C-alpha positions in Angstrom: 0.0 0.1 0.0 1.0 3.7 -0.6 1.7 5.5 2.5 -0.1 9.0 3.1 2.2 11.7 1.9 1.6 13.9 5.0 2.4 11.3 7.7 5.4 10.2 5.2 6.6 13.7 5.4 6.4 13.9 9.0 8.3 10.5 9.3 10.9 11.9 6.7 11.4 14.8 9.0 12.7 12.5 11.7 9.5 12.0 13.8 8.6 8.5 14.7 4.9 8.1 14.7 3.6 5.8 17.4 -0.1 5.1 17.9 -1.4 5.8 21.4 -3.7 2.8 21.5 -3.9 -1.0 21.4 -6.7 -3.4 21.6 -7.1 -7.1 20.5 -9.5 -5.9 17.8 -7.0 -3.7 16.1 -4.8 -6.8 16.0 -7.1 -9.3 14.8 -9.1 -6.9 12.2 -5.8 -6.0 10.6 -6.4 -2.3 11.6 -2.9 -1.7 13.2 -1.3 -3.4 10.2 -3.2 -0.9 7.9 -2.0 2.0 10.1 1.5 0.7 9.7 1.2 0.5 5.9 -0.9 3.6 5.2 0.0 6.2 7.9 3.6 5.4 8.8 3.0 4.1 12.3 6.2 2.6 13.7 5.3 1.8 17.3 2.6 1.8 19.9 2.2 3.0 23.4 -0.5 1.7 26.0 -1.6 2.6 29.5 -4.2 1.5 31.9 -6.9 3.6 30.4 -6.3 2.1 26.9 -6.6 -1.5 28.2 -9.6 -0.6 30.2 -11.3 0.6 27.0 -10.1 -2.6 25.1 -11.4 -4.9 27.7 -14.9 -3.3 27.7 -15.5 -5.3 24.6 -15.3 -8.6 26.4 -16.1 -10.7 23.4 -12.6 -10.1 21.9 -11.1 -11.7 25.0 -13.8 -14.3 26.0 -11.6 -17.4 24.8 -8.5 -16.3 26.7 -10.5 -15.3 29.7 -11.9 -18.8 29.9 -8.3 -20.3 29.8 -6.8 -18.1 32.4 -9.7 -17.3 34.8 -8.5 -19.8 37.4 -5.3 -17.6 38.0 -6.7 -14.8 39.8 -7.6 -11.3 38.7 -4.3 -9.7 38.7 -2.7 -12.5 36.8 -5.5 -12.6 34.3 -5.1 -8.9 33.4 -1.3 -9.5 32.9 -1.9 -12.4 30.6 -4.5 -10.4 28.7 -2.5 -7.2 28.3 1.0 -9.0 27.8 -0.6 -11.1 25.0 -1.7 -8.0 23.1 1.5 -6.4 23.6 3.4 -9.6 22.5 1.3 -9.9 19.3 1.9 -6.0 18.6 5.6 -6.5 19.0 5.4 -9.5 16.5 3.7 -7.2 14.1 6.3 -4.7 14.4 9.3 -7.1 14.1 10.3 -6.1 10.6 10.4 -2.4 11.6 12.4 -3.1 14.7 14.9 -5.3 12.9 15.1 -2.7 10.0 15.7 0.1 12.4 18.1 -1.7 14.6 15.8 -1.4 17.5 15.1 2.4 17.1 11.5 1.9 16.2 9.0 -1.1 16.2 8.5 -0.6 19.7 5.4 -1.5 22.0 5.0 -0.3 25.4 3.3 -1.8 28.6 3.0 -0.1 31.8 3.8 -1.2 35.4 0.7 -1.4 37.6 0.2 2.3 38.5 -0.6 1.5 42.2 3.1 0.9 42.4 4.2 4.4 41.3 5.4 5.4 44.8 7.0 1.9 45.4 10.6 1.5 44.0 11.2 -2.0 45.0 7.9 -3.2 43.6 8.2 -1.4 40.4 11.6 -2.9 39.7 10.3 -6.3 40.4 7.3 -6.0 38.2 9.2 -4.4 35.3 11.4 -7.5 35.1 8.1 -9.5 35.4 6.5 -7.8 32.5 9.7 -7.9 30.4 9.8 -11.7 31.0 6.1 -12.1 30.4 6.0 -10.4 27.0 9.3 -12.1 26.0 10.1 -9.8 23.1 13.1 -7.6 22.5 11.1 -4.6 21.1 9.0 -4.2 24.3 9.4 -1.1 26.4 8.4 -1.2 30.1 6.7 2.1 31.2 7.7 3.4 34.6 6.3 6.7 35.9 8.7 9.6 36.6 7.8 10.0 40.2 10.6 10.4 42.8 10.6 6.6 43.8 10.3 5.9 40.0 13.7 7.5 39.4 15.3 4.8 41.2 13.3 2.1 39.6 14.3 3.5 36.1 17.9 3.6 36.9 17.8 -0.2 38.2 15.6 -1.3 35.4 18.0 0.1 32.8 21.0 -1.4 34.7 19.4 -4.9 34.2 19.4 -4.2 30.4 15.7 -3.7 30.1 14.5 -1.0 27.8 12.2 1.5 29.4 9.6 4.3 28.5 9.6 6.8 31.1 6.1 8.2 31.5 4.4 11.2 33.2 7.1 13.7 32.8 5.8 17.5 33.1 8.5 19.6 34.5 12.0 20.1 33.0 13.5 19.7 36.4 12.1 16.2 36.6 13.2 15.6 33.1 16.8 16.3 34.0 16.6 13.8 36.9 15.1 11.3 34.3 18.0 11.8 32.1 20.5 11.4 35.1 18.7 8.1 36.0 19.0 6.9 32.4 22.7 7.6 32.2 23.4 6.1 35.6 21.5 2.9 34.6 23.9 2.8 31.6 26.8 3.3 33.6 25.6 0.3 36.0 24.7 -1.9 33.0 28.4 -1.2 31.5 29.9 -2.1 34.8 28.1 -5.3 35.0 29.1 -6.3 31.5 25.8 -5.7 29.6 26.0 -4.7 25.9 24.7 -1.2 26.0 23.5 -1.3 22.3 20.7 -3.6 23.3 19.2 -1.0 25.7 16.8 1.7 24.4 14.6 4.3 26.2 12.3 7.1 25.5 11.3 10.0 27.9 7.5 10.7 27.7 7.0 14.5 28.1 3.2 15.2 28.4 2.0 18.1 26.4 -1.8 18.9 26.3 -2.4 18.5 29.9 -0.1 21.3 30.8 -2.2 23.6 28.7 -5.4 22.1 30.2 -4.2 23.0 33.7 -2.5 26.5 33.0 -5.4 27.7 30.9 -7.7 27.0 33.7 -5.4 29.2 35.9 -4.9 31.8 33.2 -8.9 32.3 32.9 -9.1 32.6 36.7 -6.5 35.4 36.6 -8.5 37.0 33.9 -6.2 39.8 32.7 -5.6 40.5 28.9 -1.9 39.3 29.4 -3.1 36.1 30.9 -5.6 35.4 28.3 -3.1 35.9 25.5 -1.1 33.1 26.9 -3.8 30.5 26.7 -2.7 27.3 24.7 1.0 28.7 24.5 2.6 27.3 27.5 2.8 23.6 26.9 4.6 24.0 23.5 6.9 26.4 25.2 7.6 24.0 28.0 8.1 21.2 25.6 10.5 23.2 23.3 12.5 23.9 26.4 12.5 20.0 27.2 14.0 19.4 23.7 16.8 22.0 24.5 17.5 20.1 27.6 17.7 16.9 25.9 20.1 18.2 23.3 22.2 19.8 25.9 22.4 16.7 28.2 23.2 14.2 25.5 26.0 16.5 24.1 28.1 16.1 27.3 31.3 14.0 27.8 29.4 11.7 30.3 27.0 10.5 27.4 29.8 10.6 24.8 31.6 8.1 27.0 28.7 5.8 27.0 28.0 6.3 23.4 31.5 5.0 22.6 30.4 1.8 24.3 27.5 1.5 22.2 24.9 3.4 24.1 21.8 5.2 22.4 20.3 8.6 23.4 17.1 8.4 25.3 14.8 10.1 22.8 12.1 12.4 23.9 8.7 11.3 23.2 5.8 13.8 23.0 2.9 12.3 24.9 -0.7 13.7 25.4 -0.8 15.1 22.1 -4.4 14.9 21.5 -5.9 18.2 22.0 -8.2 18.8 25.0 -9.5 22.2 23.8 -12.0 22.0 21.0 -11.0 25.5 19.9 -7.5 24.2 18.8 -6.8 22.2 15.8 -6.2 18.4 16.3 -2.8 18.7 14.8 -1.6 21.6 17.1 0.8 19.4 19.1 2.2 17.6 16.2 2.7 20.4 13.8 4.4 22.7 16.5 6.6 20.0 17.8 8.1 18.4 14.7 11.8 17.9 15.2 14.3 15.3 14.1 15.1 12.4 16.6 11.8 12.6 18.4 8.7 10.4 18.9 5.0 11.6 18.8 2.5 9.2 20.2 -0.9 10.1 19.2 -4.5 8.8 19.4 -5.9 7.7 15.9 -8.1 10.8 15.7 -4.9 13.1 15.9 -3.2 10.6 13.4 -6.0 10.9 10.9 -5.9 14.7 11.2 -2.2 14.7 10.5 -2.8 12.5 7.4 -5.4 15.2 6.3 -3.4 18.3 7.3 -1.0 18.9 4.4 2.7 18.3 4.6 4.4 18.7 7.9 8.2 19.0 7.6 11.3 20.8 9.0 12.4 21.7 12.5 9.7 23.5 14.4 11.4 23.4 17.8 15.2 24.4 17.8 14.6 27.8 16.6 12.1 28.9 19.1 14.0 28.4 22.3 14.1 32.1 23.0 10.5 32.6 22.2 9.7 29.6 24.6 11.6 31.1 27.4 9.6 34.3 26.9 6.4 32.6 27.1 7.3 30.9 30.2 8.6 34.0 31.8 5.4 35.9 30.9 3.2 33.1 32.5 5.3 33.5 35.7 4.7 37.1 35.6 1.0 37.0 35.5 1.1 34.6 38.5 1.4 31.0 37.2 3.2 28.8 39.9 5.0 26.2 37.8 6.0 24.1 40.7 2.5 23.8 41.9 1.2 23.1 38.3 3.6 20.2 37.8 3.0 18.8 41.3 -0.7 18.9 40.6 -0.4 17.3 37.1 1.9 14.4 38.4 -0.4 13.6 41.2 -3.6 13.8 38.9 -1.7 11.5 36.3 -0.9 8.9 38.8 -4.5 9.0 40.2 -6.0 8.8 36.8 -4.1 5.8 35.9 -4.9 4.3 39.2 -8.5 4.8 38.6 -8.2 3.3 35.1 -6.5 0.3 36.6 -9.4 -0.3 39.1 -11.9 0.3 36.2 -9.8 -2.4 34.3 -10.0 -4.8 37.4 -13.8 -4.2 37.7 -14.2 -4.7 33.8 -12.3 -7.9 33.9 -14.2 -9.3 37.0 -17.4 -8.4 35.1 -16.4 -10.4 32.0 -15.3 -13.3 34.2 -18.5 -13.2 35.9 -20.3 -13.4 32.6 -18.3 -16.6 31.8 
């Protein structure tokens, strides 16, 4: 099949397009394969919300539910979700091999109830890696304070990681340090660094949602002019941080041993404000060497948008700094914004996990 010229142009600009959704129906119907062929999709991300939505169609999972029902609820969920991720990994094998592990990746998240428990997160990351049993799986670990230690220790074991729920650039700097420390530990243990990959998921639209609410409450003309501007500015500065941190001697020493950069992944790129174009957090953040994971609605909007190419990030650092400074002047407390967003992010995923437990139990009861 011929790839859509607009998504192909975005891919040619160096942006890896990953789909932020997975279900058994996408796999069995051929829908995911079609998105790979036609819309340049080269990876998939998942989270508890996505799996809760997938499990709401119990018919897709009925046969496997019957097989694994005696194992207990938590084990059932692990079997169902790891099976979907394993099959998606297999679908991406050609891309994974063709890009030497750069793309063709599928993510699966640790139980969000463990977000504040480093030891349990490390243990489950290893369990999920073994359960999926594919080299192109990424284990998602949230960038909470306890998560930083779990990220380092999981990387040190040679397990590739998708770090999720990054909002502030101060926390992003800590994530990069955890990744580099994990690589150093892995090298000391004799692990081949070329086998380890990682992405750092910087959340975008949720920042505008929270800050725009606060700007509306402030209500001044200057505040209103900043609506829907801060998330892109924050993300552009995140890319600057990435570029700076992976240009230092510390990483160059690891790179000489085969290490890869931890690519920035722009997450939460579906717009929340209906006044904004669906492609806003794709068009404005196109830059070589990044991942943009998007829901299918956004992906289709990109396909219909017109060609997206070129670097929309590195030439806008000064403008981004001005936007952040202006937001601070009108009264935005960024430390509080990021603390609220992290707590809400963990809570939303916990709630989705509980929904997943309840939905799975309902399907088991039907059987």
